[in-house]
N, C-alpha and C positions, 0 to 999 in steps of 0.2 A: 718652721720649715726653712724660711730664710732665702729661698730661691724659687724661681719659676721656670717652667719648661713648656715647650710646644710639642704636641703629638701630631704626627703626620700619618693619616690612614689612606692607603692607596688602593684604587680600584684596579686590581691586577687583570681582570677580564677586559676592561676597556683598554688598558695599556697594551695588552697582547694584541688585540684587534688593531689598535692604532699603529703599532710598530709593524705588524704583519703587512699592512697595506702601504706603509711608507717606505719600507726598506727593500732592496734587492734580495733575491733568494740567497741563502747560504746553507750548505749541507755539510754535516760532519762526516767522519770517515766511514760511518755506517750508512750514509745516504739520508740521514734524518734532516728535515728542515729545521734550522735553529736560529734563523735571522731574527725573528721576533723576540725570542728568549734573550738573545744577546742584546737587543735594543732595550728591552725592559730592564735587564740587569744593569746595563750602563746608565740608564736613566735614574734608577733608584740609588745606585752607588753615587751618582752625580749629586743627588739631593743630600746624601750623607756628607759628601765632600763639601757641599755648600753650607753645611751647618746643622742639618736635621739630625737629631740625636735619638728620638723615640719614634720608631717607624714600624708599621705593620702593613702587610699586603693581603687583601682579601681576594680570593679567586672562586670562580664557579667550577669546582672540581667536576661536577656534573651539571650540564646546562639546565636540565629540568629540575623543578623544585616542587614543594607542596602546592604551589599555585596552579600547576598543571592539572591537579585533581579538582580544582575549583572552577576552572574555565578552560574548555577544550581548545580554544584558540590561542592559549597563552604560549609565549615563545618557547621554541625547542632548539635543539642543535641541528635540525634539518636545514640543509642548504649551506651550512658552515663548511668552508674548505677543509678537507681531511688533514692537510698539512698544518692548518691553523689549530684544529681541534687536538691534534697529536702533541702540540707544544704545551698544553695545560699541565700535564703531570711533570714534564721536563722543567717548566718554569718554577713549579713548586719545589722541585728537588734542587734546582740551581740557587734560588733565593735562600732556601734553608741552609744550603752549604755556605752561602755568603754571610750567614749569621743574621739574616733578616727574618723576623717573625712572619709566618705565613698562616692564613686562616683559610683552608680549603673547605668550601661549602658543598654539602650533598643534599640534605633535606631543605636547607634554606639557600638563599642566594648571596652572592658577594655583597650586594647592596644592604642586605639585612645585617651582615657582619660589620659593615662600615657604620651602620646606624647604632648597633648594639655597642660597638667599640667606642663610638663617640660619646654615647651616654655614660658608659662606664668610666672613660677617661675624665670626663668633665666632673665626675663626683669627687675627684682628687683635688684638694685645695692647691697643690703645688703646680697644677696644670693651668697655664695662662691661656693658651689657645689650643683648640683641636682643629686641625686643617684636614677636611675630607677632600681628597684629591680625585675628583671625578666631575664630568660635566652632566651626569645623569640628573634629570630634573626631579626624580623621586627623592633625591637626597636633600632637596630644598626643605623638606619637612623637618630635618634634623637641626637646621641652623638656629642658633640661639644668640641673639644680640650680636656682639662682636667676639664672643668666646668660642662658639662652634661655627666655623665658616666653611664655605665650599669653594674649592679652587679648581678651575679648569687649567691644567698644566699646558694644554695645547695653545690656548689663547692668552694665558696669564691673568685671566679675569677672576677676581675673588668676590664672592657674594656673602655679605653679612646679612643680618635680618632686614635692614633697610634695602639692601640690594635685591633680595628675594621679592620684597613687596614691589619694588620698582619694575622688576622683570615680569612678574606674573600678575601683579595687581591684587594679590592676596598675601596674607601673612603665612609663615611656615606651617602654622597649625591647620591651615585650610588646603595645603597642597594635595593631600590624598583625595579630598572632596573635589577639588579642581580637576585633577586627573580623571576622576570617576566621570565627570561631566564631559570633558573635552576628549577623553580617550588618550591612549598612548600607543602609537603605531609600533614603536620599537618593542614593546612588551606584548603586543598582540590583542589588545582589547579596544573597542571602537568608541566608547563613550556613548552619550545619548544624542539622537538626531536633533539637529538645530542648535544644540548648545555649543557655541563657539567660545574662543578664548575671551572675547570682550564681554559677552553676556554672562559667562560663568564667573569671571572676575568681579563684575559689577554686583552680582547677586551675593556671591560669597564674601565680598568685602564687607557687606552689611550683616549677613546672617551666619558667617563663619563655617557652619556645618550643614550638611544636607537636611538633617532632621529639623533644623530651625527654619527652613524656608517655608513660608506659609503656602498652603495648597491653593489659595486664591491669589492670583497675581495682583489684584487690586490692593492687597495688603502689603505688597512689596515696597511701594514708593521708591522704586529704583528706575533710573532711566535706561531701559533696554527695549530694543525692538522686538515685536512679536511676543510680548510677555505672556499673553493668554495661551498661545501655542506652547511656549516653553513650559508653563506651569502644567498644562495638560500632559505633555510628554513625561515630565518628571513624576506626575501622579500615576500614570500608567506603568512607567518603567522604574518605579522606586526600588523594587527588589534588585533589579539589575544594577542600578546605580550603586546600591549598597554593596553588592558583590564586587563591582569594579573598585570601590573604595577599599575593600579588603585586600584586593590584589595590589593596590597602590600603597597600602600602609606597611611600612617596614617594621620588622620585628626587632624589638630592643631587649628581649628577654633571653638572649643567647649568652651563655657564660663563655667568655673568651680568654680572660686573664683575671688574676686576683689582685695584682699590684702593677701599677703603671710602670714600675721599674723593669718589669718583664719585657717591655717593649724597647728598652734601651739597646742600641746597637753596640755590641762589645767586640766587634771584629769578626772576620771569617772563621769558619771551622777548619780543622785540619784537612777535611775532604775537598776544600774549595780549590786549591791550586791545580789538582788533576782535572777537575771539571772545567775550570777556567781555561786551561791549556787546550783541552779538547774543543771548547767553543772557539778559541782564538784560531785554531787550525782549520776551522770550517772553510770550505771553498765558496766564495761569493760567485753567484751566477746571475745573469740577466733574466728577470722573469719575463714571460712572454707578453707581448703587447696586449693580448686579450686579457691576461691576468691583471695587467696594470689598469686597463680600462674599466675593470670591475671595481676599482678602488672606491669611487664615490658611492656606488650602489651598495657595496658590502659594508661600508662604514655605517649604513643604516642598521645593520645587524648588531653593531657594537652598541652596548648599552648607552643610553643618554642621547642618542642621535635622533 
């Protein structure tokens, strides 16, 4: 092979949310809100200008997924601003025109595509690093050593395997079990009562997976408060915990590409100049103070928050 390369996999859903709340409104000649799309496009092209060669963007083409059939409280598109929701198909169109590989997810979620893409890319010996660009804690389960890492582009923090252990107190293999116990408010499931971050990390650091946690807390030999109560809760709610772990476990069996070279950016398509000109001509407007004040609240809806 003789050379190595890095693969960048980008959470397009998170990026769209992030730019929607960070940027002033901009509408094209048809009155469509396009500011977030412009922001994500500039951001991804900026990565390429900075040296990224193999890039793919995963999006939630439909917010709902197979997980909504498993747990009625799982996140939906309800409450998402219409101007934000309407930019998903436009983002996919614009990025594709720019020559960037896009994975629009319907049955699965963007996170599943990032996980599946990372596993597939890491199978290729010429890939030195897979950088998953999202702050979503779900993706911690995909981190492997220093080869598959997670990057929050907003903070600039990269997590390798040691970083995941330092942040959560458990290895990547235990992240779905950890989220099953503590819950994930962004995804809409509550975890188990009483199981907080510290107790979950302490128990899972020793036992790795839910099935391995002894039913009797006297067999734990782990320093946690209220161990007897926690063990009772886990015993009563084991089925629910296993369901939550299924929700938290990302699917890596999705076929997205056959050859890593399919992710290489080869320049924009002939359709891009017209689309780019249309975006450039969009009129920037001040978003209302009320809209801006919702920024912090609505970033909760952005995956990973």
